[in-house]
N, C-alpha and C positions, 0 to 999 in steps of 0.2 A: 580228534585232531582239531586244534584251534586254527582258525583262519584269520589272517591279518585283515583288518578293515581295508587296507590298501588293495587287497585282491578282490574285493566285492564290487560288482557293477554299481554305478551310481544311478540315482533316479530322482526325479522331482515330480510331485503330484500337484496339479493345479485344479482348483475348483472356482469357476467363475472368475478366472484371472488371478486368483490368489494362490501362491505356492504354500501348500499345507505341510508337505513332507519333502525333505531333501536329504540326500546322502552327502557324504563328505567328498566323494569322488565324482567328477563330472564327465568322465571319458565316454560313458554310455548313457547319458541322461535321456529320459523320455522327452522332457522339455528342457532345453538348455537353460542354464541359469542366466538371469538378466540382472546381474548385480548393479550394472550401470544405469538401469532404467527405473525411475520412480513409478511409472505406470506401464504395464505391458499387456496388450490384448484384453482390455476390459470387456465385460459381457453384459453390462447393464444391471439395473436393480431388479432382483428376482420378483418383487411384487408387481413390477410393470410388464413382465414377460408373460402376457396372458393370451398371446395370439395363436398359440399352438402347443404342441407337445414340448415338454422340457428338453432343452438342448443338452447334449453330453457335457460333462464338466470341462470347463476351459473353452467352450465354444459359444459364440453369440447365437441368440435365438433367430429363427427364420422368420421372414415376412410371409405370413400365410393368409391374411385377411381376404385377399383378392383371389386366392386359389380356387375356391369353390365356385366363384362366378366366372372363372376362366380368364381372370386378369383384366387388363385394360386393353381394349381393341380400338382400331381406328374408327369403327362405327359408334363408339362410346363418346367420342369427343366432337366438339363442334367443327364442321368442315370449313368454316369461313373465318372465325375470329377467336383469338386467344382471350380477348376481353370477355366475350360471352362465355367461353369455357371456364375462365377463372371465376366469373360470377357464380356459375353453377356449382363449382367445387366449394367456393367460399360459403355459399348457402348451406351446403351439406355439412361443412365443418362447423357451422354456427349452431347446428341443432344440439340441444342439451344432451341428448343420448349419445352423441359421439365421444364425449369426454375431452374435446378440445376446448380448453378454458379461454384462450384468447387467440382466435384464428387470425386476427389482424396483426399479430406479432410477426416481424420479419427482420432479417439482417440486411442492412444497407452497407454496401461496400463501395469505396471510392479509391482512386489512385492519384497520387500527386505526381505532377510533371515539373521538371524533367527527370526527377529521380526514379519514377516508377514505383515508389513505395506505396503499398496498399494498406488501407485501414478499414476496419469494419466495426459496426455497432448495431445493437438491437434497437429497433424503433417500432412504432405503431403505424400501420397504413390507416389513414383516416378517411380517405375518399377513393372511389373508383369511378371513372367516367369514361366515355368513349375514347378519350385521348390517352388515358393512362392511370398510373397509380400515384396517389398523393400522400406525402408525409409532411409533418410540420416540425420546424426546429429553428434554432438560432443560426443565421447565416451571416453573422458579423464577425464573431471571434472563434467560432468552432472549427474543429479539424475538417469537417465536411465542407465548410465554406472555403477553407484554404485549398482543399483538393479540387473542388468544383470550379471556383471562380478566381483562384490565384491570390497572390498577396502583393502589396505595394512595393515590397523590397525585391520582388522578382524571384525569390527562392521557389515559389510555386507559380507556374505560368497559367494554371487553370486547365481542367480536363473535365468536360461535361458528361463523360461516360460514367455510368453507375450501374449497379446491379442490386437486385432484391432477391432474397431467398426466404420462402415460407416453408416451415416444416410442421406438419400435422401428424405427430407420432401415432395417436390412436387410430388414425386412418391409414397409416403407413404411406403417406403421400408427401411430396414436396413439389413446389413450383419455383422455377428460376426465371427471373426477369432481367433482361439486359436492354439498356437503352440510353438515351440522352436526357439529361436533367434540365428543367426550366423552372424559373420562379413563377409563382402565381402573383397576380396583381394584388396590391394591398387591400382593395375593397373585397376581393374574393377571400383573402386570408382573414379579413375582419369577421366574416360570417362564421367561420369555424371558431375563431378566437373568442367570440362572444358566448360560445357554448361551454367554455372552460370554467372551472371553479375560480372564484375571485383570487384565491391564493396562488393558483397556477398562472393567472394573468399577471399578478404582481411579480411572480417569480421570473416570468419571461422578460420583464423590464429590468429586474434587479441583477440577475446573474450574467456575468461576463463569461459565457460558457467556454470551458477549457483553459481559462486564465489561471495562473498560479495564485493560490491564496496564501497570504503571508501571516504567520502566527503573530499574535500580539504578546509581546514579552511581558507586558504588565499584568496579563491574565494567566494565572497558574493553570497549566495543562492545556492551554489553547493550542490547537494545531492548524489554525487558519480559518476554522468555522466561524469565528466571531466576525471576521471581515465580511463574509457572505451575509450573516445575519444583520450586520450594520447596513449593507446595501439594501436589504429587504425593508428595514425600518425607514430608510430614507425614501424608498419608493412608496411605501404605505402612506407616509406623510404627504408625499406629492399628490397622491390620488385620494386623499382622505375626503370622504363624503361624495365621491364621484360614482355614479352608477355606471356610466359608460366609460370604459377605458380603451383608448385607441390601441391598435396593434402596433408594437414597436417597429420602427422602420427596418431593422435588421432581422426581424423575426417573421416567419410566415410559412406558406406552403411551397413545397417542391414537388413537381410532377415528373415522374420517370416515364418518358414517352417510349414505349417498348419497340424494339426492332427484332427481338428474339425472345420467345417465351417457351419454356419447356415444362411439361407435365410428367411427373414421375410417380409411378405406382410400384411399391415394393412387391417383389415376388420371391418365391422359394429359390434357394441356392444362389442368391444374388443375381438371378437372371431377370432383372427388373424390366417393367414396361416403361418406355420413354417415348413421348411424342413431342416434337418441337415445331413451333411455328416461326418461320423466318420471313421478314418483310422484304420482298424482292420487287425489282422494277420490271414491268412488262415491256413488250415491244412498243407499245403506244406511249411509254413514259409514265404511266400510272403505276402506283404501288399496290401490291396485294399480298396476302398472307399465303405462304406455301407450307403445307403440312407434311411432315415426314416422320417415320419411326426411326429411332436411334438404337444402336446396339448398346446393351448395358455395360 
């Protein structure tokens, strides 16, 4: 007896997020079709999933690196200071054998007021001191400058609150920092600026970060890059022969002074270990760090 395809139960087979087999009928699908989604439940690059047994098809790998050590416990973290604890974790992440290529990489998020619109970008943390975490950038024309310090037209009123997120995948760790941002003094920024390659110092002067670049119609195929290159040439001419280049007035360091720092260690079944330091005011008016464990 021949059976009509319409009578057969439908099914879809997913391997690491990719549907390999799918029937024409979706009434009894093992995995419902996601025709309206370009990406659905990705499971990572197989070559990177080396932390434990291979996950079943269509499921993300488990975080298992900390399991044999019993995970992250309160006794494993510094009882007094998130700065001290971050320094310890950063030193571990900086070891060549960990596989973390740039532990200083982090995501800086800011929010524009009064709209509340949030923006994020990947930056490098360049300094850590007892006061906080320091990054360097353009604070004249950039989006982060608009969010943090406001604009002359009043469209952004300025919001000093910012956050950083560090993700160290080989260690299955992340650190989240929340706090207020403050500019470093020019003389302090100059110290770091002097360590940069000459081309990077020229670039800091030349680029009007986040400004629209206009194509030059007289140059075939130009998409605006020639305008930037023209600015660079002008700046190179300005500082030709100069060994010492001053830090631009709109460029420099930004310190995130933390008021909340979370340390996250991946665990099996997504039951991660999370410890958070909150800066609280004591009865005597002084501030101190309070350490708590968070539910995953």
